[in-house]
N, C-alpha and C positions, 0 to 999 in steps of 0.2 A: 459582327462580334469581333472585338479587338483581340482577345486571347482566351485560351483555356489552359489553366496551369494547375499543377499539384499543390496541395496545402497539407502540410504534415503537422501533427500534434504530438507533443512529448510531455513527460512527467517531470518537468523542471530542469531538463538539461538541453533545451533548445539552443542556447547560446553555444554550448560545447559542440553540439551536432553541426550547427551552421558554420562554426569556425573550421571544423573538419571539412565540410563541403567547400568552403572558400579555399582551403589548402589544396584540394583536388582540382576544382574548376577555375580558380582565380576569381577576380571580380571584387566588388565592394559590397559589404552588407549594409542594408538599410534597416535599422532596428529601433523599435519603440518598446519601452517598458510599461508595465501596468501603472507604475507611479506617474507616468507621463500623461495619462488619460483619465477621463471620468469613468469609474467602474461602477457607478450607481450604488445600489444597496449591497453589492457583493462584498463580503467580509474576507479580507486578505491579511495574512501575517506579513510582517516586515520583509521576510524572505520572499514571499510570493509577490509583494509589491515590486521587488527588484527583478522579478521574472520577465520573460519576453512576452509581450502582448502581441507583437507582430514583427516578423523579420522577413526580408525579401533579398534574394540573391539573383541578379539578372544572369540568365544563361542564354545567350544568343537572343532570339526574339521571344523567348519564354522567361518565366519568373518562377523560381523555386521559393515557396513561402512556407512559413510555419509559426507556431506559437507554443508556449507552455500552457498547460491546462490545470489550473489550481482546482483543488477538491470542490470548491463552490461551483465550478463549471461542469463537473462530471468526472468520469473515469476514462482514462486512456488505456486501451488494450492493444498490445502489439499485433500488427497485422490488419487492424481496422482503424488505425490512428491517422487517417487521411481523409481529405475531401477533394472534390474537383471544384476549382474556382473559375468562374466565368466573369470576365470583364466586358460588360455590354457596351455597345456603341451609343446607346441613348437610354434615358429613363424609361421610355416606352418599351424598349427591347427588354430591359431588366424586369419590368412588370410582367410582360408576356411570358418570358422564360421562367421566372419564379412561379407564376400562376400555374403554368403547365407542369413543372416538376413537382410542385408541392401538392397538386391535386391527388388525393388518395394516399398521401404520405403524411409525414409528421413535420410540422414547422417548429424549429428550435429557436429561431429568431425571426420575427416578422420583418418583411421588407419595409425599410423606412430610412430616414435620414440619420446618419451617424457622423462622428467627428471626421472620419476619413473619406466619406462618400455621400453623394446626394441620395443614393439608394444602396442598401445592403441588406441581405437577409440570408438565412441558412435553413436548409431543410434536408430531411432524409426522404427520398422519394420511395414510392411503393415497391421498388425493386431492391431497396436496402442500401443504396449508395448515398453518401452525404454530399450535398452541393452547397456552394457559396456563390451567390449571385450579387454582383455589384456594378454600379455605375458611378464613377468618380465625379463626373461633371466638372464644375469649377472649384471644387473643394481642394485646398492644398493642405494636407495633413501636417500638423506641427507649425503652421503659420500663425503669427500673433493675431 
């Protein structure tokens, strides 16, 4: 396993939050907006399209990550607005870990290929914690 990192969700103020984190920890933000990616059938207002779809701030060997959560994606509740993100070493490891964690739980996004990874999926396992499992592989997010 490459890393296990926190992933934080916010109600539209992710950029402000991560700008604050950068002022405390230093480093450079890696940021993508909803307007930068294919959001499928999700209906977003112009303001939400300008929202943060994903942001990452390197902290040593770890990564602090987050995103805005438009209404179309659900509700953010303070105190439960996080997930644990696992960056797997291989597609097979991602499949195995996702299968194990999702068994008896609830899958919110099936494990599959997305713009930013060869494998990515989200689930809440039977003990109530949200997990994000990914394997980047050869995908370079934002590459033409």
